[in-house]
Each structure stands twice: as C-alpha cells, then as structure tokens.
A tleap script that builds the chain and sets N, CA, C and O, in Angstrom:
source leaprc.protein.ff14SB
mol = sequence {
  NMET ILE LYS ASN ALA ILE HIE ARG ALA THR
  LEU ARG ALA LEU ASN ARG ILE SER SER LYS
  VAL VAL LYS ASN VAL ASN GLU ARG PRO SER
  HIE LEU SER GLY LYS GLU GLY ASP ILE VAL
  HIE TYR GLN ASN LYS ASN ASN PHE ASN LYS
  ILE GLU GLN TYR VAL LYS LYS GLY ASN GLN
  TRP ILE ASP MET SER THR GLY ARG PRO LEU
  LYS ASP THR GLN LYS THR LYS ARG LEU ILE
  LYS SER LYS THR CGLY
}
set mol.1.N position { 8.215 8.281 23.188 }
set mol.1.CA position { 7.235 7.425 22.568 }
set mol.1.C position { 6.947 7.872 21.131 }
set mol.1.O position { 6.831 7.048 20.224 }
set mol.2.N position { 6.834 9.185 20.943 }
set mol.2.CA position { 6.556 9.706 19.607 }
set mol.2.C position { 7.729 9.440 18.679 }
set mol.2.O position { 7.533 9.110 17.509 }
set mol.3.N position { 8.977 9.584 19.200 }
set mol.3.CA position { 10.161 9.331 18.374 }
set mol.3.C position { 10.182 7.888 17.898 }
set mol.3.O position { 10.530 7.623 16.747 }
set mol.4.N position { 9.814 6.951 18.768 }
set mol.4.CA position { 9.794 5.545 18.378 }
set mol.4.C position { 8.747 5.290 17.299 }
set mol.4.O position { 8.987 4.508 16.379 }
set mol.5.N position { 7.588 5.943 17.402 }
set mol.5.CA position { 6.537 5.779 16.395 }
set mol.5.C position { 7.005 6.322 15.047 }
set mol.5.O position { 6.745 5.713 14.009 }
set mol.6.N position { 7.688 7.453 15.057 }
set mol.6.CA position { 8.213 8.031 13.820 }
set mol.6.C position { 9.275 7.113 13.231 }
set mol.6.O position { 9.305 6.887 12.021 }
set mol.7.N position { 10.148 6.581 14.090 }
set mol.7.CA position { 11.199 5.671 13.636 }
set mol.7.C position { 10.585 4.423 13.012 }
set mol.7.O position { 11.030 3.981 11.953 }
set mol.8.N position { 9.570 3.851 13.653 }
set mol.8.CA position { 8.913 2.656 13.102 }
set mol.8.C position { 8.247 2.964 11.769 }
set mol.8.O position { 8.314 2.154 10.844 }
set mol.9.N position { 7.606 4.122 11.658 }
set mol.9.CA position { 6.949 4.501 10.407 }
set mol.9.C position { 7.967 4.680 9.292 }
set mol.9.O position { 7.726 4.279 8.153 }
set mol.10.N position { 9.107 5.283 9.620 }
set mol.10.CA position { 10.172 5.465 8.635 }
set mol.10.C position { 10.700 4.117 8.168 }
set mol.10.O position { 10.892 3.903 6.971 }
set mol.11.N position { 10.935 3.208 9.111 }
set mol.11.CA position { 11.448 1.883 8.741 }
set mol.11.C position { 10.443 1.105 7.904 }
set mol.11.O position { 10.837 0.390 6.983 }
set mol.12.N position { 9.155 1.229 8.205 }
set mol.12.CA position { 8.133 0.556 7.385 }
set mol.12.C position { 8.156 1.093 5.960 }
set mol.12.O position { 8.068 0.326 5.001 }
set mol.13.N position { 8.272 2.406 5.823 }
set mol.13.CA position { 8.319 3.008 4.487 }
set mol.13.C position { 9.565 2.556 3.740 }
set mol.13.O position { 9.503 2.280 2.542 }
set mol.14.N position { 10.696 2.478 4.435 }
set mol.14.CA position { 11.933 2.045 3.792 }
set mol.14.C position { 11.873 0.569 3.428 }
set mol.14.O position { 12.415 0.168 2.398 }
set mol.15.N position { 11.232 -0.238 4.243 }
set mol.15.CA position { 11.115 -1.666 3.945 }
set mol.15.C position { 10.262 -1.919 2.704 }
set mol.15.O position { 10.492 -2.895 1.990 }
set mol.16.N position { 9.288 -1.062 2.439 }
set mol.16.CA position { 8.485 -1.206 1.211 }
set mol.16.C position { 9.360 -0.991 -0.022 }
set mol.16.O position { 9.163 -1.642 -1.049 }
set mol.17.N position { 10.325 -0.082 0.080 }
set mol.17.CA position { 11.229 0.188 -1.028 }
set mol.17.C position { 12.218 -0.963 -1.198 }
set mol.17.O position { 12.656 -1.243 -2.313 }
set mol.18.N position { 12.573 -1.635 -0.094 }
set mol.18.CA position { 13.687 -2.579 -0.097 }
set mol.18.C position { 13.442 -3.859 -0.889 }
set mol.18.O position { 14.305 -4.737 -0.894 }
set mol.19.N position { 12.318 -3.995 -1.545 }
set mol.19.CA position { 12.064 -5.202 -2.331 }
set mol.19.C position { 12.711 -5.129 -3.713 }
set mol.19.O position { 12.570 -6.060 -4.506 }
set mol.20.N position { 13.411 -4.047 -4.010 }
set mol.20.CA position { 14.064 -3.889 -5.308 }
set mol.20.C position { 15.417 -4.602 -5.346 }
set mol.20.O position { 15.858 -5.153 -4.338 }
set mol.21.N position { 16.063 -4.591 -6.489 }
set mol.21.CA position { 17.361 -5.240 -6.678 }
set mol.21.C position { 18.431 -4.526 -5.848 }
set mol.21.O position { 18.471 -3.297 -5.789 }
set mol.22.N position { 19.287 -5.311 -5.216 }
set mol.22.CA position { 20.322 -4.783 -4.332 }
set mol.22.C position { 21.678 -4.863 -5.020 }
set mol.22.O position { 21.988 -5.857 -5.677 }
set mol.23.N position { 22.502 -3.795 -4.865 }
set mol.23.CA position { 23.863 -3.779 -5.398 }
set mol.23.C position { 24.841 -3.897 -4.239 }
set mol.23.O position { 24.629 -3.295 -3.186 }
set mol.24.N position { 25.913 -4.666 -4.421 }
set mol.24.CA position { 26.992 -4.741 -3.445 }
set mol.24.C position { 28.069 -3.742 -3.855 }
set mol.24.O position { 28.493 -3.717 -5.010 }
set mol.25.N position { 28.514 -2.911 -2.893 }
set mol.25.CA position { 29.510 -1.880 -3.184 }
set mol.25.C position { 30.699 -2.032 -2.245 }
set mol.25.O position { 30.595 -2.660 -1.192 }
set mol.26.N position { 31.843 -1.444 -2.641 }
set mol.26.CA position { 33.071 -1.524 -1.847 }
set mol.26.C position { 33.297 -0.307 -0.968 }
set mol.26.O position { 34.205 -0.309 -0.137 }
set mol.27.N position { 32.482 0.742 -1.134 }
set mol.27.CA position { 32.608 1.937 -0.301 }
set mol.27.C position { 31.217 2.506 -0.069 }
set mol.27.O position { 30.279 2.219 -0.813 }
set mol.28.N position { 31.099 3.324 0.985 }
set mol.28.CA position { 29.797 3.933 1.277 }
set mol.28.C position { 29.385 4.816 0.105 }
set mol.28.O position { 30.229 5.480 -0.497 }
set mol.29.N position { 28.100 4.831 -0.223 }
set mol.29.CA position { 27.656 5.626 -1.373 }
set mol.29.C position { 27.745 7.125 -1.080 }
set mol.29.O position { 27.545 7.560 0.054 }
set mol.30.N position { 28.044 7.898 -2.112 }
set mol.30.CA position { 28.048 9.362 -1.967 }
set mol.30.C position { 26.656 9.872 -2.313 }
set mol.30.O position { 25.862 9.167 -2.935 }
set mol.31.N position { 26.369 11.100 -1.906 }
set mol.31.CA position { 25.029 11.635 -2.155 }
set mol.31.C position { 24.767 11.852 -3.645 }
set mol.31.O position { 23.613 11.982 -4.053 }
set mol.32.N position { 25.819 11.893 -4.461 }
set mol.32.CA position { 25.648 12.080 -5.903 }
set mol.32.C position { 25.368 10.767 -6.625 }
set mol.32.O position { 24.835 10.771 -7.735 }
set mol.33.N position { 25.722 9.650 -6.008 }
set mol.33.CA position { 25.567 8.364 -6.695 }
set mol.33.C position { 24.152 7.819 -6.515 }
set mol.33.O position { 23.463 8.141 -5.548 }
set mol.34.N position { 23.746 7.005 -7.450 }
set mol.34.CA position { 22.455 6.329 -7.365 }
set mol.34.C position { 21.277 7.216 -7.690 }
set mol.34.O position { 21.414 8.421 -7.902 }
set mol.35.N position { 20.101 6.581 -7.724 }
set mol.35.CA position { 18.857 7.320 -7.960 }
set mol.35.C position { 17.829 6.883 -6.927 }
set mol.35.O position { 18.064 5.929 -6.185 }
set mol.36.N position { 16.723 7.552 -6.873 }
set mol.36.CA position { 15.664 7.300 -5.894 }
set mol.36.C position { 15.264 5.825 -5.879 }
set mol.36.O position { 14.951 5.248 -6.920 }
set mol.37.N position { 15.278 5.223 -4.692 }
set mol.37.CA position { 14.868 3.833 -4.542 }
set mol.37.C position { 15.985 2.817 -4.675 }
set mol.37.O position { 15.754 1.628 -4.455 }
set mol.38.N position { 17.204 3.250 -5.033 }
set mol.38.CA position { 18.335 2.318 -5.134 }
set mol.38.C position { 18.699 1.782 -3.749 }
set mol.38.O position { 18.590 2.488 -2.746 }
set mol.39.N position { 19.129 0.530 -3.715 }
set mol.39.CA position { 19.531 -0.118 -2.473 }
set mol.39.C position { 20.932 -0.681 -2.660 }
set mol.39.O position { 21.224 -1.314 -3.675 }
set mol.40.N position { 21.802 -0.447 -1.674 }
set mol.40.CA position { 23.162 -0.979 -1.737 }
set mol.40.C position { 23.518 -1.662 -0.428 }
set mol.40.O position { 23.031 -1.285 0.638 }
set mol.41.N position { 24.381 -2.680 -0.522 }
set mol.41.CA position { 24.979 -3.332 0.635 }
set mol.41.C position { 26.452 -2.970 0.654 }
set mol.41.O position { 27.129 -3.023 -0.373 }
set mol.42.N position { 26.941 -2.602 1.821 }
set mol.42.CA position { 28.339 -2.226 1.992 }
set mol.42.C position { 28.917 -3.026 3.154 }
set mol.42.O position { 28.385 -2.979 4.263 }
set mol.43.N position { 30.000 -3.759 2.910 }
set mol.43.CA position { 30.655 -4.500 3.983 }
set mol.43.C position { 31.701 -3.597 4.614 }
set mol.43.O position { 32.668 -3.196 3.966 }
set mol.44.N position { 31.494 -3.286 5.877 }
set mol.44.CA position { 32.385 -2.395 6.612 }
set mol.44.C position { 33.760 -3.044 6.742 }
set mol.44.O position { 33.877 -4.158 7.252 }
set mol.45.N position { 34.792 -2.354 6.287 }
set mol.45.CA position { 36.153 -2.899 6.330 }
set mol.45.C position { 36.688 -3.000 7.754 }
set mol.45.O position { 37.588 -3.798 8.018 }
set mol.46.N position { 36.144 -2.200 8.681 }
set mol.46.CA position { 36.569 -2.261 10.077 }
set mol.46.C position { 35.918 -3.415 10.825 }
set mol.46.O position { 36.445 -3.874 11.838 }
set mol.47.N position { 34.770 -3.887 10.331 }
set mol.47.CA position { 34.051 -4.970 10.981 }
set mol.47.C position { 33.458 -5.854 9.887 }
set mol.47.O position { 32.379 -5.564 9.371 }
set mol.48.N position { 34.153 -6.920 9.537 }
set mol.48.CA position { 33.723 -7.773 8.434 }
set mol.48.C position { 32.458 -8.567 8.761 }
set mol.48.O position { 31.854 -9.164 7.869 }
set mol.49.N position { 32.053 -8.580 10.033 }
set mol.49.CA position { 30.823 -9.271 10.412 }
set mol.49.C position { 29.583 -8.426 10.140 }
set mol.49.O position { 28.459 -8.913 10.261 }
set mol.50.N position { 29.779 -7.184 9.779 }
set mol.50.CA position { 28.654 -6.263 9.612 }
set mol.50.C position { 28.509 -5.849 8.146 }
set mol.50.O position { 29.456 -5.365 7.525 }
set mol.51.N position { 27.322 -6.045 7.617 }
set mol.51.CA position { 27.001 -5.554 6.276 }
set mol.51.C position { 25.955 -4.463 6.447 }
set mol.51.O position { 24.875 -4.705 6.986 }
set mol.52.N position { 26.278 -3.270 5.990 }
set mol.52.CA position { 25.381 -2.127 6.123 }
set mol.52.C position { 24.516 -2.032 4.874 }
set mol.52.O position { 24.998 -2.238 3.760 }
set mol.53.N position { 23.242 -1.721 5.062 }
set mol.53.CA position { 22.307 -1.594 3.949 }
set mol.53.C position { 21.813 -0.154 3.901 }
set mol.53.O position { 21.374 0.402 4.907 }
set mol.54.N position { 21.895 0.437 2.708 }
set mol.54.CA position { 21.468 1.813 2.509 }
set mol.54.C position { 20.435 1.866 1.385 }
set mol.54.O position { 20.509 1.105 0.420 }
set mol.55.N position { 19.470 2.776 1.525 }
set mol.55.CA position { 18.482 2.990 0.482 }
set mol.55.C position { 18.456 4.494 0.183 }
set mol.55.O position { 18.563 5.317 1.092 }
set mol.56.N position { 18.312 4.838 -1.093 }
set mol.56.CA position { 18.274 6.251 -1.480 }
set mol.56.C position { 16.828 6.709 -1.461 }
set mol.56.O position { 15.997 6.202 -2.215 }
set mol.57.N position { 16.534 7.664 -0.604 }
set mol.57.CA position { 15.174 8.201 -0.478 }
set mol.57.C position { 15.262 9.703 -0.259 }
set mol.57.O position { 15.995 10.167 0.615 }
set mol.58.N position { 14.527 10.450 -1.039 }
set mol.58.CA position { 14.545 11.903 -0.894 }
set mol.58.C position { 15.895 12.512 -1.169 }
set mol.58.O position { 16.292 13.466 -0.500 }
set mol.59.N position { 16.614 11.976 -2.148 }
set mol.59.CA position { 17.922 12.473 -2.574 }
set mol.59.C position { 19.011 12.343 -1.518 }
set mol.59.O position { 20.009 13.062 -1.572 }
set mol.60.N position { 18.832 11.425 -0.545 }
set mol.60.CA position { 19.890 11.142 0.421 }
set mol.60.C position { 19.879 9.655 0.757 }
set mol.60.O position { 18.851 8.990 0.631 }
set mol.61.N position { 21.022 9.145 1.182 }
set mol.61.CA position { 21.145 7.730 1.528 }
set mol.61.C position { 20.749 7.547 2.979 }
set mol.61.O position { 21.231 8.262 3.857 }
set mol.62.N position { 19.857 6.571 3.233 }
set mol.62.CA position { 19.361 6.275 4.570 }
set mol.62.C position { 19.911 4.915 5.004 }
set mol.62.O position { 19.827 3.938 4.259 }
set mol.63.N position { 20.471 4.862 6.207 }
set mol.63.CA position { 20.959 3.605 6.779 }
set mol.63.C position { 19.748 2.822 7.273 }
set mol.63.O position { 19.001 3.311 8.121 }
set mol.64.N position { 19.545 1.609 6.752 }
set mol.64.CA position { 18.359 0.823 7.095 }
set mol.64.C position { 18.374 0.354 8.553 }
set mol.64.O position { 17.307 0.137 9.126 }
set mol.65.N position { 19.532 0.195 9.159 }
set mol.65.CA position { 19.577 -0.289 10.540 }
set mol.65.C position { 19.186 0.795 11.542 }
set mol.65.O position { 18.657 0.489 12.610 }
set mol.66.N position { 19.443 2.052 11.207 }
set mol.66.CA position { 19.128 3.139 12.138 }
set mol.66.C position { 17.988 4.026 11.656 }
set mol.66.O position { 17.345 4.698 12.462 }
set mol.67.N position { 17.731 4.034 10.350 }
set mol.67.CA position { 16.706 4.924 9.813 }
set mol.67.C position { 17.178 6.359 9.683 }
set mol.67.O position { 16.373 7.255 9.430 }
set mol.68.N position { 18.476 6.590 9.852 }
set mol.68.CA position { 19.047 7.931 9.803 }
set mol.68.C position { 19.817 8.145 8.507 }
set mol.68.O position { 20.288 7.184 7.900 }
set mol.69.N position { 19.949 9.412 8.075 }
set mol.69.CA position { 20.725 9.705 6.868 }
set mol.69.C position { 22.190 9.342 7.039 }
set mol.69.O position { 22.731 9.408 8.143 }
set mol.70.N position { 22.823 8.962 5.951 }
set mol.70.CA position { 24.234 8.598 5.941 }
set mol.70.C position { 25.116 9.791 6.304 }
set mol.70.O position { 26.198 9.612 6.864 }
set mol.71.N position { 24.668 10.995 5.993 }
set mol.71.CA position { 25.492 12.184 6.208 }
set mol.71.C position { 25.487 12.688 7.656 }
set mol.71.O position { 26.089 13.723 7.941 }
set mol.72.N position { 24.818 11.977 8.579 }
set mol.72.CA position { 24.875 12.372 9.992 }
set mol.72.C position { 26.314 12.393 10.471 }
set mol.72.O position { 27.100 11.503 10.148 }
set mol.73.N position { 26.653 13.418 11.245 }
set mol.73.CA position { 28.003 13.501 11.792 }
set mol.73.C position { 28.123 12.564 12.990 }
set mol.73.O position { 27.116 12.094 13.519 }
set mol.74.N position { 29.345 12.297 13.410 }
set mol.74.CA position { 29.574 11.423 14.561 }
set mol.74.C position { 28.948 12.027 15.814 }
set mol.74.O position { 28.429 11.302 16.664 }
set mol.75.N position { 28.996 13.352 15.929 }
set mol.75.CA position { 28.410 14.032 17.085 }
set mol.75.C position { 26.902 13.801 17.124 }
set mol.75.O position { 26.344 13.543 18.191 }
set mol.76.N position { 26.241 13.891 15.981 }
set mol.76.CA position { 24.805 13.651 15.902 }
set mol.76.C position { 24.481 12.203 16.244 }
set mol.76.O position { 23.513 11.937 16.957 }
set mol.77.N position { 25.284 11.263 15.742 }
set mol.77.CA position { 25.066 9.849 16.035 }
set mol.77.C position { 25.180 9.568 17.528 }
set mol.77.O position { 24.370 8.827 18.084 }
set mol.78.N position { 26.199 10.166 18.189 }
set mol.78.CA position { 26.368 9.969 19.635 }
set mol.78.C position { 25.202 10.576 20.405 }
set mol.78.O position { 24.729 9.984 21.375 }
set mol.79.N position { 24.732 11.752 19.986 }
set mol.79.CA position { 23.614 12.417 20.656 }
set mol.79.C position { 22.355 11.559 20.558 }
set mol.79.O position { 21.649 11.384 21.551 }
set mol.80.N position { 22.070 11.028 19.387 }
set mol.80.CA position { 20.882 10.188 19.194 }
set mol.80.C position { 20.991 8.917 20.025 }
set mol.80.O position { 20.019 8.480 20.641 }
set mol.81.N position { 22.186 8.327 20.036 }
set mol.81.CA position { 22.391 7.097 20.798 }
set mol.81.C position { 22.197 7.344 22.295 }
set mol.81.O position { 21.623 6.507 22.992 }
set mol.82.N position { 22.674 8.495 22.793 }
set mol.82.CA position { 22.526 8.794 24.226 }
set mol.82.C position { 21.067 9.059 24.587 }
set mol.82.O position { 20.640 8.732 25.694 }
set mol.83.N position { 20.303 9.639 23.680 }
set mol.83.CA position { 18.899 9.949 23.956 }
set mol.83.C position { 17.997 8.707 23.852 }
set mol.83.O position { 17.027 8.569 24.597 }
set mol.84.N position { 18.333 7.812 22.920 }
set mol.84.CA position { 17.469 6.657 22.682 }
set mol.84.C position { 17.942 5.393 23.394 }
set mol.84.O position { 17.180 4.437 23.537 }
set mol.85.N position { 19.173 5.385 23.831 }
set mol.85.CA position { 19.683 4.236 24.592 }
set mol.85.C position { 20.244 3.204 23.786 }
set mol.85.O position { 20.704 2.190 24.313 }
savepdb mol mol.pdb
quit
C-alpha cells in the first residue's frame, strides 16, 4: 500500500513537469543528454505501437509509464514487476 502511494506521488510530481515542450527522439536518452525538466518521446523500434515518454528529474531520466529511472537493469525491472504484479 505504501509503495503504491509513493508511486502515485511520484507520478503526480512528474505530471506537473510534463506540461513543458516535448521533443521526439530516435533513441533512448543518455544520462548526459538534456537538462532538468526536459521531456522526450521515443518510439520503440521493437514495438511501433508503443511510444515511451521520459522526463529528466534529479539528473536522471524517468520513464513516465512506470515512474522508474531509465537506468534500471532488466533484473530490477523483473523484480519490481513480480512484486507489484
């Protein structure tokens, strides 16, 4: 329950930032690119039906759909998915 509340609070904070101008990019952003508050859309080449949205907050890129940092490893993503369902 607490994790869901934290996740909702994070998404609310990110949504306040998301009213800025959005850039479309051809590859996932690196941690060196962009500045605080930048928002990018990335069309996944493996799934053309999915457009991923990232926002730069606290010097790292956050995936808007999950609320998690872009630099999460696949192992971390699987662990979170198994715990949250």
